[in-house]
C-alpha positions in Angstrom: -28.8 9.9 -2.4 -28.7 6.4 -3.9 -30.2 3.6 -2.3 -27.5 0.7 -1.4 -30.0 -1.8 -2.7 -30.3 -0.3 -6.1 -27.0 -1.8 -6.8 -26.5 1.5 -9.2 -22.7 1.9 -8.4 -21.4 2.9 -11.8 -19.5 6.3 -11.5 -16.6 6.7 -13.9 -15.1 9.9 -12.4 -15.1 8.0 -8.9 -13.9 5.0 -10.4 -10.6 6.7 -12.4 -9.8 8.7 -9.2 -10.0 5.2 -7.1 -7.9 3.7 -9.6 -5.2 6.6 -10.1 -5.2 6.7 -6.2 -4.3 3.2 -5.9 -2.0 3.5 -8.6 -0.2 6.2 -7.4 0.0 4.3 -3.7 1.5 1.1 -4.9 4.1 3.1 -7.4 5.0 5.2 -4.4 6.0 1.9 -2.1 7.7 0.7 -4.9 10.2 3.3 -5.3 10.5 3.3 -1.3 11.2 -0.6 -1.7 13.5 0.5 -4.2 15.8 3.2 -2.6 15.6 1.1 0.4 17.1 -1.7 -1.8 19.8 0.8 -3.0 20.7 2.1 0.3 21.0 -1.3 2.0 23.1 -2.2 -1.0 25.7 0.9 0.0 25.6 -0.1 3.5 28.7 -1.1 5.5 28.4 -4.7 4.5 29.5 -4.6 1.0 31.3 -7.7 0.7 28.4 -9.9 1.6 26.9 -12.1 -0.5 23.5 -11.0 -0.1 21.6 -7.6 -0.4 20.1 -7.4 3.1 22.8 -8.0 5.4 22.1 -6.3 8.6 19.0 -6.0 10.7 18.2 -2.3 10.0 18.0 -2.9 6.2 15.6 -5.8 6.2 13.3 -3.6 8.8 13.6 -1.0 6.6 13.0 -2.9 3.2 9.9 -4.9 5.0 8.6 -1.7 6.9 9.0 1.2 4.6 6.5 0.0 1.6 4.8 -1.7 4.4 3.6 1.8 6.5 2.7 3.6 3.0 0.6 0.9 2.0 -0.9 1.0 5.2 -1.5 4.9 5.1 -2.6 4.5 1.8 -5.4 2.1 2.3 -6.1 4.7 5.6 -6.5 7.2 3.1 -9.0 5.4 0.8 -11.3 4.3 3.9 -11.3 8.2 4.6 -12.0 9.0 1.0 -14.7 6.5 1.3 -16.7 8.2 4.1 -16.3 11.7 2.3 -18.1 10.2 -0.7 -20.4 8.5 1.3 -21.5 11.4 3.1 -21.8 13.4 -0.2 -24.3 10.5 -1.4 -21.9 9.6 -4.1 -20.6 6.1 -4.8 -18.5 5.1 -1.5 -17.9 1.2 -2.6 -15.4 2.0 -5.2 -13.2 3.7 -2.8 -13.9 1.2 -0.1 -12.9 -1.7 -2.7 -9.5 0.4 -3.2 -8.9 0.4 0.6 -9.2 -3.2 0.6 -7.3 -3.7 -2.2 -4.3 -2.0 -0.7 -4.9 -3.4 2.5 -4.3 -6.9 0.8 -1.4 -6.1 -0.8 0.1 -4.9 2.3 -0.7 -8.3 4.0 1.0 -9.9 1.2 4.1 -7.7 0.8 4.4 -8.1 4.7 3.8 -11.8 4.9 6.1 -12.5 2.3 9.0 -10.1 3.7 8.4 -11.5 7.6 10.7 -14.4 6.7 14.1 -11.4 6.0 13.6 -10.8 9.7 15.7 -13.2 12.0 13.9 -14.5 14.7 15.3 -15.0 18.4 
């Protein structure tokens, strides 16, 4: 087990796994966003000027990828605990989890303007 004060946290295998995991989650979120946009384009209001013409389409394009990014971040934190228990280089996975949470917050923050408020 490494001493956390030593800061010898270079583990190329774990780093590659964390990067591949993060890229897979981001790709899946982008695919869900694209599929939701295609679904909303074929919705009932085809003659509208905007792509997201009704509230369900707006909510789906906001919360679909948002929930996927949230679950991806939680999965990265679960892997952080698993790697920590094995005595491995856990900060790599913690960084991946915080990165996915940050992307989720940016996405939800930018997309929140699409949901109409009463």
